All heavy atoms as TSV, in Angstrom:
chain	resi	resn	atom	element	x	y	z
A	1	MET	N	N	6.380	-12.620	9.234
A	1	MET	CA	C	5.646	-11.396	8.989
A	1	MET	C	C	6.353	-10.610	7.886
A	1	MET	O	O	7.563	-10.533	7.839
A	1	MET	CB	C	5.556	-10.557	10.262
A	1	MET	CG	C	4.840	-9.292	9.962
A	1	MET	SD	S	4.654	-7.920	11.114
A	1	MET	CE	C	4.883	-8.432	12.716
A	2	SER	N	N	5.568	-10.040	7.033
A	2	SER	CA	C	6.082	-9.249	5.923
A	2	SER	C	C	6.629	-7.911	6.411
A	2	SER	O	O	6.110	-7.317	7.356
A	2	SER	CB	C	4.953	-8.989	4.927
A	2	SER	OG	O	5.300	-7.993	3.990
A	3	LYS	N	N	7.646	-7.421	5.729
A	3	LYS	CA	C	8.177	-6.104	6.071
A	3	LYS	C	C	7.161	-5.000	5.770
A	3	LYS	O	O	7.275	-3.895	6.266
A	3	LYS	CB	C	9.506	-5.848	5.361
A	3	LYS	CG	C	9.430	-5.669	3.857
A	3	LYS	CD	C	10.811	-5.447	3.287
A	3	LYS	CE	C	10.802	-5.001	1.848
A	3	LYS	NZ	N	12.144	-4.656	1.380
A	4	TYR	N	N	6.156	-5.323	4.964
A	4	TYR	CA	C	5.110	-4.356	4.621
A	4	TYR	C	C	3.873	-4.467	5.521
A	4	TYR	O	O	2.883	-3.768	5.305
A	4	TYR	CB	C	4.707	-4.517	3.145
A	4	TYR	CG	C	5.765	-3.984	2.224
A	4	TYR	CD1	C	6.748	-4.815	1.707
A	4	TYR	CD2	C	5.814	-2.642	1.896
A	4	TYR	CE1	C	7.743	-4.318	0.880
A	4	TYR	CE2	C	6.797	-2.128	1.068
A	4	TYR	CZ	C	7.758	-2.978	0.561
A	4	TYR	OH	O	8.740	-2.481	-0.251
A	5	GLN	N	N	3.918	-5.312	6.534
A	5	GLN	CA	C	2.782	-5.527	7.430
A	5	GLN	C	C	2.231	-4.227	8.030
A	5	GLN	O	O	1.012	-4.048	8.071
A	5	GLN	CB	C	3.155	-6.505	8.543
A	5	GLN	CG	C	1.959	-6.954	9.358
A	5	GLN	CD	C	0.984	-7.778	8.540
A	5	GLN	OE1	O	1.403	-8.654	7.779
A	5	GLN	NE2	N	-0.291	-7.486	8.659
A	6	PRO	N	N	3.079	-3.293	8.494
A	6	PRO	CA	C	2.524	-2.039	9.036
A	6	PRO	C	C	1.664	-1.275	8.014
A	6	PRO	O	O	0.638	-0.689	8.373
A	6	PRO	CB	C	3.764	-1.224	9.418
A	6	PRO	CG	C	4.828	-2.242	9.640
A	6	PRO	CD	C	4.537	-3.339	8.648
A	7	LEU	N	N	2.042	-1.320	6.752
A	7	LEU	CA	C	1.261	-0.657	5.702
A	7	LEU	C	C	-0.052	-1.385	5.473
A	7	LEU	O	O	-1.111	-0.764	5.370
A	7	LEU	CB	C	2.068	-0.569	4.405
A	7	LEU	CG	C	1.359	0.063	3.216
A	7	LEU	CD1	C	0.946	1.500	3.522
A	7	LEU	CD2	C	2.251	0.011	1.974
A	8	TRP	N	N	-0.020	-2.709	5.413
A	8	TRP	CA	C	-1.246	-3.485	5.185
A	8	TRP	C	C	-2.221	-3.245	6.335
A	8	TRP	O	O	-3.415	-3.079	6.108
A	8	TRP	CB	C	-0.950	-4.975	5.060
A	8	TRP	CG	C	0.057	-5.401	4.055
A	8	TRP	CD1	C	0.794	-6.557	4.099
A	8	TRP	CD2	C	0.463	-4.758	2.831
A	8	TRP	NE1	N	1.625	-6.651	3.006
A	8	TRP	CE2	C	1.443	-5.557	2.212
A	8	TRP	CE3	C	0.112	-3.574	2.197
A	8	TRP	CZ2	C	2.064	-5.222	1.003
A	8	TRP	CZ3	C	0.732	-3.224	0.996
A	8	TRP	CH2	C	1.678	-4.041	0.412
A	9	ASP	N	N	-1.711	-3.217	7.568
A	9	ASP	CA	C	-2.569	-2.952	8.728
A	9	ASP	C	C	-3.176	-1.557	8.655
A	9	ASP	O	O	-4.364	-1.373	8.939
A	9	ASP	CB	C	-1.781	-3.107	10.032
A	9	ASP	CG	C	-1.388	-4.549	10.320
A	9	ASP	OD1	O	-2.000	-5.474	9.752
A	9	ASP	OD2	O	-0.446	-4.742	11.114
A	10	PHE	N	N	-2.378	-0.571	8.271
A	10	PHE	CA	C	-2.859	0.808	8.154
A	10	PHE	C	C	-3.997	0.893	7.140
A	10	PHE	O	O	-5.028	1.524	7.393
A	10	PHE	CB	C	-1.711	1.732	7.740
A	10	PHE	CG	C	-2.114	3.163	7.583
A	10	PHE	CD1	C	-2.112	4.019	8.675
A	10	PHE	CD2	C	-2.501	3.670	6.343
A	10	PHE	CE1	C	-2.496	5.351	8.536
A	10	PHE	CE2	C	-2.886	4.988	6.189
A	10	PHE	CZ	C	-2.874	5.832	7.288
A	11	ILE	N	N	-3.828	0.248	6.005
A	11	ILE	CA	C	-4.844	0.287	4.946
A	11	ILE	C	C	-6.119	-0.411	5.413
A	11	ILE	O	O	-7.225	0.105	5.256
A	11	ILE	CB	C	-4.305	-0.344	3.650
A	11	ILE	CG1	C	-3.179	0.535	3.096
A	11	ILE	CG2	C	-5.419	-0.532	2.622
A	11	ILE	CD1	C	-2.353	-0.132	2.019
A	12	ARG	N	N	-5.979	-1.565	6.019
A	12	ARG	CA	C	-7.136	-2.333	6.485
A	12	ARG	C	C	-7.894	-1.567	7.575
A	12	ARG	O	O	-9.119	-1.524	7.574
A	12	ARG	CB	C	-6.682	-3.689	7.019
A	12	ARG	CG	C	-7.847	-4.575	7.455
A	12	ARG	CD	C	-7.396	-5.840	8.124
A	12	ARG	NE	N	-6.710	-5.469	9.366
A	12	ARG	CZ	C	-5.655	-6.092	9.846
A	12	ARG	NH1	N	-5.129	-7.099	9.207
A	12	ARG	NH2	N	-5.098	-5.701	10.972
A	13	GLU	N	N	-7.173	-0.938	8.480
A	13	GLU	CA	C	-7.794	-0.240	9.601
A	13	GLU	C	C	-8.350	1.130	9.220
A	13	GLU	O	O	-9.059	1.748	10.009
A	13	GLU	CB	C	-6.787	-0.108	10.744
A	13	GLU	CG	C	-6.432	-1.453	11.344
A	13	GLU	CD	C	-5.216	-1.415	12.245
A	13	GLU	OE1	O	-4.656	-0.314	12.477
A	13	GLU	OE2	O	-4.811	-2.493	12.711
A	14	ASN	N	N	-8.046	1.588	8.021
A	14	ASN	CA	C	-8.503	2.904	7.579
A	14	ASN	C	C	-10.020	2.971	7.460
A	14	ASN	O	O	-10.605	4.032	7.638
A	14	ASN	CB	C	-7.828	3.268	6.247
A	14	ASN	CG	C	-8.152	4.655	5.811
A	14	ASN	OD1	O	-9.103	4.861	5.050
A	14	ASN	ND2	N	-7.389	5.618	6.300
A	15	GLY	N	N	-10.658	1.861	7.139
A	15	GLY	CA	C	-12.117	1.803	7.098
A	15	GLY	C	C	-12.762	2.373	5.851
A	15	GLY	O	O	-13.967	2.571	5.835
A	16	THR	N	N	-11.981	2.659	4.820
A	16	THR	CA	C	-12.556	3.180	3.585
A	16	THR	C	C	-12.401	2.149	2.472
A	16	THR	O	O	-11.653	1.185	2.593
A	16	THR	CB	C	-11.869	4.490	3.144
A	16	THR	OG1	O	-10.490	4.230	2.903
A	16	THR	CG2	C	-12.003	5.559	4.210
A	17	ASP	N	N	-13.115	2.379	1.375
A	17	ASP	CA	C	-13.024	1.472	0.234
A	17	ASP	C	C	-11.854	1.803	-0.677
A	17	ASP	O	O	-11.460	0.994	-1.503
A	17	ASP	CB	C	-14.317	1.520	-0.587
A	17	ASP	CG	C	-15.464	0.856	0.142
A	17	ASP	OD1	O	-15.210	0.006	1.019
A	17	ASP	OD2	O	-16.623	1.183	-0.154
A	18	GLY	N	N	-11.320	3.003	-0.548
A	18	GLY	CA	C	-10.185	3.419	-1.363
A	18	GLY	C	C	-9.311	4.380	-0.589
A	18	GLY	O	O	-9.792	5.117	0.268
A	19	LEU	N	N	-8.031	4.335	-0.882
A	19	LEU	CA	C	-7.086	5.171	-0.163
A	19	LEU	C	C	-5.912	5.490	-1.080
A	19	LEU	O	O	-5.347	4.594	-1.691
A	19	LEU	CB	C	-6.587	4.413	1.078
A	19	LEU	CG	C	-5.603	5.103	1.988
A	19	LEU	CD1	C	-6.228	6.345	2.622
A	19	LEU	CD2	C	-5.144	4.144	3.077
A	20	LYS	N	N	-5.599	6.775	-1.185
A	20	LYS	CA	C	-4.468	7.211	-2.000
A	20	LYS	C	C	-3.391	7.746	-1.059
A	20	LYS	O	O	-3.650	8.652	-0.269
A	20	LYS	CB	C	-4.902	8.309	-2.973
A	20	LYS	CG	C	-3.861	8.692	-3.987
A	20	LYS	CD	C	-4.438	9.786	-4.885
A	20	LYS	CE	C	-3.794	9.787	-6.238
A	20	LYS	NZ	N	-4.389	10.803	-7.110
A	21	LEU	N	N	-2.211	7.146	-1.136
A	21	LEU	CA	C	-1.098	7.562	-0.291
A	21	LEU	C	C	0.093	7.949	-1.156
A	21	LEU	O	O	0.361	7.313	-2.175
A	21	LEU	CB	C	-0.670	6.420	0.637
A	21	LEU	CG	C	-1.684	5.946	1.668
A	21	LEU	CD1	C	-1.176	4.694	2.369
A	21	LEU	CD2	C	-1.956	7.045	2.685
A	22	SER	N	N	0.796	8.968	-0.722
A	22	SER	CA	C	2.022	9.359	-1.418
A	22	SER	C	C	3.143	8.410	-1.004
A	22	SER	O	O	3.048	7.750	0.033
A	22	SER	CB	C	2.405	10.796	-1.067
A	22	SER	OG	O	2.818	10.874	0.293
A	23	TYR	N	N	4.187	8.356	-1.801
A	23	TYR	CA	C	5.350	7.541	-1.433
A	23	TYR	C	C	5.858	7.970	-0.067
A	23	TYR	O	O	6.223	7.141	0.761
A	23	TYR	CB	C	6.478	7.705	-2.448
A	23	TYR	CG	C	6.244	7.134	-3.825
A	23	TYR	CD1	C	5.067	6.505	-4.191
A	23	TYR	CD2	C	7.236	7.231	-4.783
A	23	TYR	CE1	C	4.878	5.990	-5.458
A	23	TYR	CE2	C	7.066	6.711	-6.053
A	23	TYR	CZ	C	5.885	6.098	-6.392
A	23	TYR	OH	O	5.706	5.589	-7.649
A	24	GLU	N	N	5.857	9.275	0.184
A	24	GLU	CA	C	6.352	9.815	1.452
A	24	GLU	C	C	5.509	9.312	2.632
A	24	GLU	O	O	6.053	8.926	3.671
A	24	GLU	CB	C	6.332	11.341	1.405
A	24	GLU	CG	C	6.942	12.000	2.617
A	24	GLU	CD	C	6.968	13.522	2.484
A	24	GLU	OE1	O	7.360	14.037	1.420
A	24	GLU	OE2	O	6.587	14.176	3.469
A	25	GLU	N	N	4.188	9.289	2.453
A	25	GLU	CA	C	3.312	8.791	3.521
A	25	GLU	C	C	3.552	7.305	3.771
A	25	GLU	O	O	3.594	6.856	4.925
A	25	GLU	CB	C	1.846	9.024	3.155
A	25	GLU	CG	C	1.435	10.476	3.170
A	25	GLU	CD	C	0.066	10.712	2.566
A	25	GLU	OE1	O	-0.242	10.146	1.488
A	25	GLU	OE2	O	-0.703	11.487	3.171
A	26	ILE	N	N	3.710	6.551	2.696
A	26	ILE	CA	C	3.969	5.113	2.817
A	26	ILE	C	C	5.285	4.874	3.547
A	26	ILE	O	O	5.367	4.034	4.447
A	26	ILE	CB	C	3.989	4.441	1.424
A	26	ILE	CG1	C	2.579	4.469	0.817
A	26	ILE	CG2	C	4.521	3.009	1.516
A	26	ILE	CD1	C	2.512	4.062	-0.638
A	27	GLU	N	N	6.304	5.617	3.188
A	27	GLU	CA	C	7.616	5.461	3.821
A	27	GLU	C	C	7.560	5.835	5.301
A	27	GLU	O	O	8.219	5.207	6.130
A	27	GLU	CB	C	8.658	6.278	3.075
A	27	GLU	CG	C	8.932	5.699	1.700
A	27	GLU	CD	C	9.791	6.558	0.791
A	27	GLU	OE1	O	10.116	7.715	1.161
A	27	GLU	OE2	O	10.128	6.079	-0.304
A	28	LYS	N	N	6.731	6.808	5.647
A	28	LYS	CA	C	6.575	7.203	7.050
A	28	LYS	C	C	5.906	6.079	7.845
A	28	LYS	O	O	6.297	5.775	8.971
A	28	LYS	CB	C	5.761	8.490	7.149
A	28	LYS	CG	C	5.671	9.043	8.534
A	28	LYS	CD	C	4.970	10.383	8.550
A	28	LYS	CE	C	4.936	10.943	9.964
A	28	LYS	NZ	N	4.272	12.232	10.026
A	29	ILE	N	N	4.901	5.452	7.264
A	29	ILE	CA	C	4.206	4.335	7.909
A	29	ILE	C	C	5.151	3.154	8.101
A	29	ILE	O	O	5.174	2.519	9.159
A	29	ILE	CB	C	2.972	3.902	7.081
A	29	ILE	CG1	C	1.919	5.010	7.084
A	29	ILE	CG2	C	2.391	2.586	7.608
A	29	ILE	CD1	C	0.848	4.849	6.030
A	30	LEU	N	N	5.956	2.872	7.071
A	30	LEU	CA	C	6.850	1.709	7.100
A	30	LEU	C	C	8.134	1.945	7.889
A	30	LEU	O	O	8.690	1.020	8.468
A	30	LEU	CB	C	7.224	1.293	5.668
A	30	LEU	CG	C	6.094	0.743	4.818
A	30	LEU	CD1	C	6.566	0.560	3.384
A	30	LEU	CD2	C	5.590	-0.576	5.386
A	31	GLY	N	N	8.631	3.165	7.832
A	31	GLY	CA	C	9.900	3.460	8.481
A	31	GLY	C	C	11.103	3.169	7.606
A	31	GLY	O	O	12.235	3.142	8.085
A	32	PHE	N	N	10.858	2.930	6.314
A	32	PHE	CA	C	11.945	2.731	5.355
A	32	PHE	C	C	11.445	3.119	3.963
A	32	PHE	O	O	10.236	3.115	3.717
A	32	PHE	CB	C	12.466	1.283	5.365
A	32	PHE	CG	C	11.432	0.238	5.003
A	32	PHE	CD1	C	11.178	-0.086	3.681
A	32	PHE	CD2	C	10.715	-0.420	5.993
A	32	PHE	CE1	C	10.241	-1.048	3.344
A	32	PHE	CE2	C	9.773	-1.384	5.679
A	32	PHE	CZ	C	9.537	-1.699	4.349
A	33	PRO	N	N	12.361	3.450	3.051
A	33	PRO	CA	C	11.945	3.841	1.697
A	33	PRO	C	C	11.420	2.643	0.890
A	33	PRO	O	O	11.950	1.543	1.010
A	33	PRO	CB	C	13.215	4.402	1.058
A	33	PRO	CG	C	14.328	4.148	1.996
A	33	PRO	CD	C	13.776	3.596	3.267
A	34	ILE	N	N	10.374	2.885	0.119
A	34	ILE	CA	C	9.879	1.816	-0.743
A	34	ILE	C	C	10.778	1.721	-1.969
A	34	ILE	O	O	11.409	2.698	-2.368
A	34	ILE	CB	C	8.399	2.015	-1.154
A	34	ILE	CG1	C	8.175	3.328	-1.885
A	34	ILE	CG2	C	7.496	1.914	0.045
A	34	ILE	CD1	C	6.771	3.467	-2.458
A	35	ASP	N	N	10.835	0.524	-2.531
A	35	ASP	CA	C	11.646	0.299	-3.722
A	35	ASP	C	C	10.900	-0.670	-4.642
A	35	ASP	O	O	9.716	-0.927	-4.439
A	35	ASP	CB	C	13.035	-0.228	-3.337
A	35	ASP	CG	C	12.966	-1.503	-2.509
A	35	ASP	OD1	O	11.922	-2.195	-2.540
A	35	ASP	OD2	O	13.957	-1.808	-1.836
A	36	HIS	N	N	11.584	-1.221	-5.603
A	36	HIS	CA	C	10.937	-2.121	-6.564
A	36	HIS	C	C	10.398	-3.393	-5.918
A	36	HIS	O	O	9.522	-4.039	-6.470
A	36	HIS	CB	C	11.886	-2.473	-7.707
A	36	HIS	CG	C	12.133	-1.329	-8.628
A	36	HIS	ND1	N	11.168	-0.829	-9.458
A	36	HIS	CD2	C	13.225	-0.563	-8.832
A	36	HIS	CE1	C	11.649	0.201	-10.144
A	36	HIS	NE2	N	12.901	0.384	-9.781
A	37	ALA	N	N	10.899	-3.758	-4.755
A	37	ALA	CA	C	10.394	-4.931	-4.045
A	37	ALA	C	C	8.911	-4.776	-3.723
A	37	ALA	O	O	8.188	-5.767	-3.604
A	37	ALA	CB	C	11.188	-5.172	-2.772
A	38	PHE	N	N	8.450	-3.547	-3.605
A	38	PHE	CA	C	7.037	-3.290	-3.331
A	38	PHE	C	C	6.158	-3.973	-4.372
A	38	PHE	O	O	5.083	-4.480	-4.053
A	38	PHE	CB	C	6.764	-1.788	-3.306
A	38	PHE	CG	C	5.312	-1.450	-3.088
A	38	PHE	CD1	C	4.754	-1.554	-1.834
A	38	PHE	CD2	C	4.513	-1.033	-4.138
A	38	PHE	CE1	C	3.415	-1.255	-1.621
A	38	PHE	CE2	C	3.174	-0.731	-3.944
A	38	PHE	CZ	C	2.623	-0.844	-2.680
A	39	LEU	N	N	6.598	-4.022	-5.604
A	39	LEU	CA	C	5.816	-4.634	-6.677
A	39	LEU	C	C	5.596	-6.122	-6.417
A	39	LEU	O	O	4.561	-6.667	-6.785
A	39	LEU	CB	C	6.503	-4.420	-8.026
A	39	LEU	CG	C	6.653	-2.965	-8.458
A	39	LEU	CD1	C	7.459	-2.878	-9.749
A	39	LEU	CD2	C	5.305	-2.294	-8.618
A	40	THR	N	N	6.560	-6.767	-5.790
A	40	THR	CA	C	6.424	-8.179	-5.446
A	40	THR	C	C	5.518	-8.363	-4.241
A	40	THR	O	O	4.655	-9.233	-4.224
A	40	THR	CB	C	7.810	-8.794	-5.141
A	40	THR	OG1	O	8.644	-8.624	-6.287
A	40	THR	CG2	C	7.701	-10.258	-4.778
A	41	TYR	N	N	5.694	-7.545	-3.239
A	41	TYR	CA	C	4.951	-7.678	-1.987
A	41	TYR	C	C	3.511	-7.211	-2.073
A	41	TYR	O	O	2.691	-7.600	-1.240
A	41	TYR	CB	C	5.659	-6.910	-0.859
A	41	TYR	CG	C	6.881	-7.600	-0.345
A	41	TYR	CD1	C	8.135	-7.324	-0.875
A	41	TYR	CD2	C	6.802	-8.531	0.685
A	41	TYR	CE1	C	9.274	-7.956	-0.399
A	41	TYR	CE2	C	7.931	-9.168	1.174
A	41	TYR	CZ	C	9.159	-8.874	0.627
A	41	TYR	OH	O	10.273	-9.505	1.103
A	42	LYS	N	N	3.164	-6.385	-3.053
A	42	LYS	CA	C	1.812	-5.823	-3.106
A	42	LYS	C	C	0.729	-6.896	-3.204
A	42	LYS	O	O	-0.386	-6.683	-2.775
A	42	LYS	CB	C	1.680	-4.815	-4.247
A	42	LYS	CG	C	1.689	-5.430	-5.623
A	42	LYS	CD	C	1.519	-4.385	-6.698
A	42	LYS	CE	C	1.412	-5.079	-8.045
A	42	LYS	NZ	N	0.976	-4.209	-9.077
A	43	LYS	N	N	1.067	-8.085	-3.716
A	43	LYS	CA	C	0.066	-9.151	-3.817
A	43	LYS	C	C	-0.375	-9.665	-2.447
A	43	LYS	O	O	-1.443	-10.234	-2.311
A	43	LYS	CB	C	0.575	-10.287	-4.698
A	43	LYS	CG	C	1.792	-10.982	-4.197
A	43	LYS	CD	C	2.317	-11.988	-5.195
A	43	LYS	CE	C	3.695	-12.463	-4.750
A	43	LYS	NZ	N	4.418	-13.063	-5.815
A	44	GLU	N	N	0.433	-9.420	-1.401
A	44	GLU	CA	C	0.041	-9.794	-0.041
A	44	GLU	C	C	-1.216	-9.056	0.393
A	44	GLU	O	O	-1.986	-9.559	1.212
A	44	GLU	CB	C	1.160	-9.464	0.953
A	44	GLU	CG	C	2.416	-10.234	0.772
A	44	GLU	CD	C	3.511	-9.777	1.725
A	44	GLU	OE1	O	3.395	-8.698	2.347
A	44	GLU	OE2	O	4.489	-10.510	1.843
A	45	LEU	N	N	-1.429	-7.890	-0.133
A	45	LEU	CA	C	-2.559	-7.049	0.240
A	45	LEU	C	C	-3.896	-7.717	-0.088
A	45	LEU	O	O	-4.910	-7.446	0.558
A	45	LEU	CB	C	-2.441	-5.696	-0.465
A	45	LEU	CG	C	-3.330	-4.562	-0.013
A	45	LEU	CD1	C	-3.243	-4.345	1.484
A	45	LEU	CD2	C	-2.970	-3.291	-0.742
A	46	LEU	N	N	-3.901	-8.616	-1.058
A	46	LEU	CA	C	-5.127	-9.329	-1.431
A	46	LEU	C	C	-5.692	-10.118	-0.246
A	46	LEU	O	O	-6.902	-10.279	-0.126
A	46	LEU	CB	C	-4.866	-10.267	-2.605
A	46	LEU	CG	C	-4.492	-9.589	-3.918
A	46	LEU	CD1	C	-4.055	-10.625	-4.950
A	46	LEU	CD2	C	-5.626	-8.738	-4.444
A	47	HIS	N	N	-4.832	-10.580	0.654
A	47	HIS	CA	C	-5.272	-11.326	1.835
A	47	HIS	C	C	-6.064	-10.446	2.799
A	47	HIS	O	O	-6.738	-10.954	3.693
A	47	HIS	CB	C	-4.075	-11.940	2.565
A	47	HIS	CG	C	-3.322	-12.933	1.746
A	47	HIS	ND1	N	-3.812	-14.181	1.432
A	47	HIS	CD2	C	-2.116	-12.861	1.146
A	47	HIS	CE1	C	-2.949	-14.826	0.694
A	47	HIS	NE2	N	-1.896	-14.042	0.501
A	48	TYR	N	N	-5.972	-9.145	2.632
A	48	TYR	CA	C	-6.671	-8.195	3.505
A	48	TYR	C	C	-7.881	-7.578	2.800
A	48	TYR	O	O	-8.494	-6.640	3.311
A	48	TYR	CB	C	-5.720	-7.091	3.956
A	48	TYR	CG	C	-4.582	-7.637	4.777
A	48	TYR	CD1	C	-3.376	-7.961	4.176
A	48	TYR	CD2	C	-4.737	-7.864	6.133
A	48	TYR	CE1	C	-2.337	-8.494	4.917
A	48	TYR	CE2	C	-3.704	-8.391	6.884
A	48	TYR	CZ	C	-2.516	-8.707	6.266
A	48	TYR	OH	O	-1.496	-9.235	7.003
A	49	GLY	N	N	-8.197	-8.079	1.608
A	49	GLY	CA	C	-9.363	-7.592	0.883
A	49	GLY	C	C	-9.120	-6.318	0.090
A	49	GLY	O	O	-10.065	-5.654	-0.314
A	50	PHE	N	N	-7.858	-5.978	-0.123
A	50	PHE	CA	C	-7.505	-4.789	-0.889
A	50	PHE	C	C	-6.567	-5.150	-2.031
A	50	PHE	O	O	-5.998	-6.242	-2.057
A	50	PHE	CB	C	-6.813	-3.747	0.006
A	50	PHE	CG	C	-7.742	-2.998	0.896
A	50	PHE	CD1	C	-8.140	-3.532	2.112
A	50	PHE	CD2	C	-8.232	-1.753	0.525
A	50	PHE	CE1	C	-9.006	-2.847	2.945
A	50	PHE	CE2	C	-9.095	-1.061	1.357
A	50	PHE	CZ	C	-9.485	-1.608	2.569
A	51	MET	N	N	-6.407	-4.218	-2.937
A	51	MET	CA	C	-5.445	-4.379	-4.023
A	51	MET	C	C	-4.845	-3.022	-4.361
A	51	MET	O	O	-5.396	-1.987	-3.996
A	51	MET	CB	C	-6.111	-4.976	-5.246
A	51	MET	CG	C	-7.194	-4.119	-5.837
A	51	MET	SD	S	-7.956	-4.962	-7.232
A	51	MET	CE	C	-8.717	-3.598	-8.045
A	52	VAL	N	N	-3.725	-3.064	-5.037
A	52	VAL	CA	C	-3.129	-1.836	-5.551
A	52	VAL	C	C	-3.785	-1.589	-6.892
A	52	VAL	O	O	-3.657	-2.396	-7.813
A	52	VAL	CB	C	-1.598	-1.961	-5.698
A	52	VAL	CG1	C	-1.035	-0.743	-6.401
A	52	VAL	CG2	C	-0.947	-2.138	-4.333
A	53	GLU	N	N	-4.531	-0.500	-6.992
A	53	GLU	CA	C	-5.219	-0.203	-8.251
A	53	GLU	C	C	-4.316	0.558	-9.214
A	53	GLU	O	O	-4.334	0.303	-10.404
A	53	GLU	CB	C	-6.486	0.601	-7.991
A	53	GLU	CG	C	-7.260	0.837	-9.277
A	53	GLU	CD	C	-8.620	1.413	-9.005
A	53	GLU	OE1	O	-9.540	0.646	-8.717
A	53	GLU	OE2	O	-8.743	2.643	-9.084
A	54	LYS	N	N	-3.526	1.498	-8.678
A	54	LYS	CA	C	-2.689	2.303	-9.572
A	54	LYS	C	C	-1.471	2.823	-8.822
A	54	LYS	O	O	-1.573	3.277	-7.690
A	54	LYS	CB	C	-3.486	3.487	-10.108
A	54	LYS	CG	C	-2.721	4.344	-11.083
A	54	LYS	CD	C	-3.558	5.473	-11.631
A	54	LYS	CE	C	-2.744	6.299	-12.600
A	54	LYS	NZ	N	-3.494	7.423	-13.108
A	55	ILE	N	N	-0.336	2.747	-9.488
A	55	ILE	CA	C	0.892	3.358	-8.989
A	55	ILE	C	C	1.258	4.462	-9.965
A	55	ILE	O	O	1.440	4.195	-11.147
A	55	ILE	CB	C	2.048	2.342	-8.904
A	55	ILE	CG1	C	1.685	1.209	-7.938
A	55	ILE	CG2	C	3.334	3.033	-8.470
A	55	ILE	CD1	C	2.685	0.081	-7.912
A	56	SER	N	N	1.314	5.687	-9.475
A	56	SER	CA	C	1.671	6.813	-10.327
A	56	SER	C	C	3.111	7.229	-10.043
A	56	SER	O	O	3.402	7.786	-8.979
A	56	SER	CB	C	0.734	8.000	-10.086
A	56	SER	OG	O	1.196	9.130	-10.797
A	57	MET	N	N	3.978	6.940	-10.985
A	57	MET	CA	C	5.377	7.335	-10.844
A	57	MET	C	C	5.499	8.857	-10.945
A	57	MET	O	O	6.319	9.460	-10.277
A	57	MET	CB	C	6.231	6.663	-11.920
A	57	MET	CG	C	6.191	5.152	-11.892
A	57	MET	SD	S	6.877	4.456	-10.394
A	57	MET	CE	C	8.603	4.612	-10.755
A	58	LYS	N	N	4.646	9.464	-11.770
A	58	LYS	CA	C	4.686	10.911	-11.971
A	58	LYS	C	C	4.283	11.655	-10.696
A	58	LYS	O	O	4.981	12.565	-10.252
A	58	LYS	CB	C	3.756	11.300	-13.115
A	58	LYS	CG	C	3.710	12.786	-13.377
A	58	LYS	CD	C	2.730	13.108	-14.485
A	58	LYS	CE	C	2.588	14.609	-14.639
A	58	LYS	NZ	N	1.514	14.973	-15.537
A	59	ASP	N	N	3.153	11.248	-10.104
A	59	ASP	CA	C	2.644	11.921	-8.905
A	59	ASP	C	C	3.238	11.353	-7.615
A	59	ASP	O	O	3.007	11.897	-6.543
A	59	ASP	CB	C	1.127	11.811	-8.832
A	59	ASP	CG	C	0.436	12.521	-9.982
A	59	ASP	OD1	O	0.995	13.505	-10.501
A	59	ASP	OD2	O	-0.663	12.088	-10.363
A	60	LYS	N	N	3.935	10.237	-7.750
A	60	LYS	CA	C	4.525	9.534	-6.593
A	60	LYS	C	C	3.454	9.170	-5.574
A	60	LYS	O	O	3.539	9.471	-4.387
A	60	LYS	CB	C	5.634	10.362	-5.957
A	60	LYS	CG	C	6.809	10.577	-6.877
A	60	LYS	CD	C	7.931	11.300	-6.198
A	60	LYS	CE	C	9.073	11.450	-7.195
A	60	LYS	NZ	N	10.222	12.120	-6.623
A	61	THR	N	N	2.397	8.501	-6.087
A	61	THR	CA	C	1.293	8.058	-5.239
A	61	THR	C	C	0.928	6.612	-5.563
A	61	THR	O	O	1.237	6.098	-6.643
A	61	THR	CB	C	0.040	8.929	-5.437
A	61	THR	OG1	O	-0.363	8.871	-6.811
A	61	THR	CG2	C	0.271	10.368	-5.019
A	62	VAL	N	N	0.262	5.975	-4.613
A	62	VAL	CA	C	-0.272	4.639	-4.811
A	62	VAL	C	C	-1.740	4.671	-4.395
A	62	VAL	O	O	-2.085	5.161	-3.318
A	62	VAL	CB	C	0.477	3.581	-3.967
A	62	VAL	CG1	C	-0.094	2.190	-4.202
A	62	VAL	CG2	C	1.976	3.606	-4.275
A	63	LEU	N	N	-2.606	4.163	-5.267
A	63	LEU	CA	C	-4.030	4.095	-4.988
A	63	LEU	C	C	-4.374	2.651	-4.603
A	63	LEU	O	O	-4.139	1.725	-5.376
A	63	LEU	CB	C	-4.836	4.522	-6.212
A	63	LEU	CG	C	-6.350	4.466	-6.100
A	63	LEU	CD1	C	-6.849	5.365	-4.969
A	63	LEU	CD2	C	-6.997	4.844	-7.419
A	64	PHE	N	N	-4.904	2.496	-3.392
A	64	PHE	CA	C	-5.320	1.200	-2.886
A	64	PHE	C	C	-6.827	1.154	-2.929
A	64	PHE	O	O	-7.505	2.134	-2.640
A	64	PHE	CB	C	-4.851	1.023	-1.430
A	64	PHE	CG	C	-3.363	1.110	-1.268
A	64	PHE	CD1	C	-2.768	2.316	-0.928
A	64	PHE	CD2	C	-2.555	0.001	-1.444
A	64	PHE	CE1	C	-1.403	2.421	-0.764
A	64	PHE	CE2	C	-1.177	0.100	-1.284
A	64	PHE	CZ	C	-0.602	1.307	-0.950
A	65	LYS	N	N	-7.392	-0.022	-3.276
A	65	LYS	CA	C	-8.840	-0.135	-3.399
A	65	LYS	C	C	-9.309	-1.442	-2.787
A	65	LYS	O	O	-8.664	-2.471	-2.952
A	65	LYS	CB	C	-9.248	-0.065	-4.859
A	65	LYS	CG	C	-10.739	0.005	-5.067
A	65	LYS	CD	C	-11.080	0.311	-6.494
A	65	LYS	CE	C	-12.579	0.454	-6.642
A	65	LYS	NZ	N	-12.952	0.767	-7.989
A	66	ARG	N	N	-10.453	-1.362	-2.093
A	66	ARG	CA	C	-11.048	-2.566	-1.504
A	66	ARG	C	C	-11.677	-3.403	-2.611
A	66	ARG	O	O	-12.220	-2.880	-3.572
A	66	ARG	CB	C	-12.130	-2.193	-0.497
A	66	ARG	CG	C	-12.735	-3.401	0.202
A	66	ARG	CD	C	-13.843	-3.009	1.156
A	66	ARG	NE	N	-13.424	-2.071	2.162
A	66	ARG	CZ	C	-12.880	-2.389	3.338
A	66	ARG	NH1	N	-12.656	-3.643	3.629
A	66	ARG	NH2	N	-12.548	-1.442	4.201
A	67	GLY	N	N	-11.628	-4.689	-2.419
A	67	GLY	CA	C	-12.339	-5.595	-3.315
A	67	GLY	C	C	-11.421	-6.511	-4.087
A	67	GLY	O	O	-10.237	-6.328	-4.165
A	68	VAL	N	N	-11.985	-7.540	-4.499
A	68	VAL	CA	C	-11.405	-8.529	-5.395
A	68	VAL	C	C	-12.475	-9.549	-5.627
A	68	VAL	O	O	-13.361	-9.675	-4.879
A	68	VAL	CB	C	-10.164	-9.263	-4.868
A	68	VAL	CG1	C	-9.238	-9.564	-5.992
A	68	VAL	CG2	C	-9.451	-8.590	-3.758
């Protein structure tokens, strides 16, 4: 199981086509701080029908979107 599984489950169970989460919200869901490894693991999200559409370093947010 991926260390990001709690986040993938949260996104899938949200029931929306798009979801914007702050780094702080993501870290709360995961229970640990996100780091550059997130860039490698984000491709796992495709298995759940979602993708990372945009990562904003300035706003410290990640936009997730349904579809592929």
